C-alpha positions in Angstrom: 43.2 150.3 12.4 44.5 153.1 14.7 43.6 154.0 17.8 43.6 156.8 20.5 45.0 155.8 23.8 46.0 157.4 26.8 49.1 156.0 28.9 49.6 156.7 32.6 52.6 156.6 34.2 51.6 155.3 37.9 54.6 155.5 39.7 55.5 158.8 40.9 59.0 159.0 40.8 60.7 160.8 37.6 62.8 157.9 37.0 61.7 154.0 37.4 61.2 150.9 35.6 57.6 151.7 35.0 58.0 154.7 33.5 60.4 153.5 30.6 58.0 150.8 30.2 55.2 153.6 29.9 58.3 155.3 27.1 58.4 152.2 25.3 54.9 151.3 25.3 54.0 155.6 24.2 56.6 155.0 21.2 56.0 151.9 19.9 52.0 152.8 19.5 53.2 156.1 17.7 55.0 154.4 16.1 52.4 152.4 14.6 50.2 154.6 14.1 48.2 155.6 16.9 47.7 158.7 18.0 48.9 159.1 21.9 48.5 161.1 24.4 50.3 161.0 28.4 50.2 161.7 31.8 52.8 160.4 34.6 51.3 160.8 38.4 54.2 162.9 39.7 54.9 165.9 37.1 50.5 166.7 37.6 49.6 169.1 40.1 46.8 167.9 42.0 46.0 167.4 45.9 44.9 163.7 45.8 43.3 163.6 49.1 39.5 163.5 48.0 38.3 165.6 50.9 34.8 165.2 52.8 34.2 161.2 51.2 31.3 162.8 49.5 29.8 163.3 46.2 28.0 166.2 47.7 31.2 168.7 47.4 32.9 167.4 44.8 36.5 169.6 44.3 37.1 170.9 40.8 39.7 169.6 39.1 42.9 170.9 39.4 44.4 172.0 35.4 46.3 168.9 35.5 43.4 167.0 36.4 41.3 168.0 34.3 44.0 167.3 31.3 44.0 163.6 32.4 39.6 163.5 32.7 40.0 165.1 28.9 42.3 162.2 27.6 39.9 159.8 29.4 37.5 161.2 27.5 38.9 161.2 24.2 40.7 158.2 24.5 39.4 154.3 23.3 42.1 153.1 24.9 43.8 153.3 28.1 46.8 152.3 29.5 48.0 152.6 33.0 51.3 151.5 34.6 52.0 151.1 38.1 54.2 149.8 40.5 52.4 147.2 43.4 53.1 149.2 46.4 51.3 147.2 49.8 48.6 145.8 47.6 47.5 148.7 45.4 49.0 151.5 43.4 51.1 154.3 44.9 49.0 157.0 47.0 48.8 160.0 43.5 48.4 157.6 41.7 45.0 156.1 44.3 44.0 160.0 44.7 44.0 160.6 40.7 41.4 157.9 40.5 39.2 159.1 42.9 39.9 163.0 42.4 39.0 162.7 38.4 36.5 159.1 38.0 34.2 160.7 40.0 30.1 160.9 39.5 29.2 162.6 36.3 31.9 161.8 34.8 32.6 158.5 35.2 28.9 157.1 36.3 25.3 158.1 37.0 24.6 157.7 40.1 20.6 158.8 39.2 20.3 155.9 36.8 20.8 152.9 38.6 20.5 149.4 37.2 20.2 146.2 40.0 21.4 149.5 42.2 24.6 150.3 40.7 25.2 153.9 38.6 25.5 153.9 34.8 28.5 153.6 33.7 29.9 156.5 31.6 32.7 155.7 30.1 31.6 153.0 27.8 32.7 151.8 24.2 36.6 152.1 26.2 38.9 149.1 26.6 42.1 149.2 28.9 45.8 147.5 30.1 47.1 147.4 33.6 50.4 147.1 33.3 51.6 146.2 36.8 54.8 145.8 38.3 55.9 143.9 41.4 58.4 141.9 43.7 55.8 139.7 44.4 56.1 136.2 42.6 53.4 136.0 39.6 52.3 132.3 41.4 52.5 134.0 44.7 50.4 136.7 43.7 47.3 135.0 41.7 47.5 131.7 43.9 47.6 133.8 47.4 46.8 137.4 46.6 44.4 136.4 43.9 46.1 139.6 41.8 43.6 142.2 43.8 45.0 145.3 42.6 44.5 143.5 39.4 40.5 142.6 40.1 39.8 145.9 41.9 40.9 148.0 38.8 39.0 145.7 36.4 35.8 145.5 38.8 35.4 148.5 41.0 37.6 151.5 38.6 37.9 150.6 34.9 34.3 148.1 35.2 32.3 150.3 37.5 32.8 153.1 35.0 32.4 151.3 32.2 35.8 151.0 30.5 36.0 147.4 29.5 37.5 144.4 28.7 40.6 145.4 30.9 43.3 143.3 30.3 46.7 142.9 32.9 50.3 142.1 32.7 52.1 141.3 35.7 55.8 142.2 35.5 57.4 139.9 38.4 60.8 140.7 40.9 61.1 143.7 39.1 62.9 145.8 41.3 65.9 142.6 41.1 65.2 142.1 37.5 68.4 141.2 35.5 68.8 143.3 31.9 68.2 140.4 30.3 64.4 140.6 31.6 64.0 144.0 31.2 64.7 143.6 27.8 62.0 141.1 27.4 59.6 143.1 29.0 60.3 146.0 27.1 59.2 144.2 23.5 56.7 143.0 25.5 55.2 146.0 26.5 55.9 147.7 23.0 54.4 144.7 21.2 51.5 145.9 23.4 51.9 149.2 22.3 51.9 148.6 18.4 48.9 146.3 18.1 47.4 149.4 21.0 46.4 145.8 23.5 
């Protein structure tokens, strides 16, 4: 069954393995009959600074961020591809999350359940594809997949986007070509099935 998919390339560089994987996911999804919208965080024009850190005075979204919000609203499945930098997403990607997933869009703080705001983005699923130089066993056992857990529970889950599945490609900056080809194959397979 065809799905509406939003693919976000969370690497700010104009050329990266993350971007190549985002392209591979998108191409495979389109070839399988899915509708796809995309965004490349490095090409978007917006202020990543949330500002006062208060939801009382939320900045109006710039046109590029409004298009991301519109794509999230439209999508049934959201795919975020991101490098792991200092334990989390690059600053621009984190800034995009801070600016777009705000009350009134991602959650309704006026309606609470067990103290938590009511999520507003239910009915959607997500996939996080993380690239890092941390060996997978170390990322799981020592760091507890911190970025994956935060995105699953404190970002997507908080907004009602569940389930979120994750893929981790480890030792990415030194990966041999054969390994990169395998990752491309895995990513294309995910795209084809909207996984």
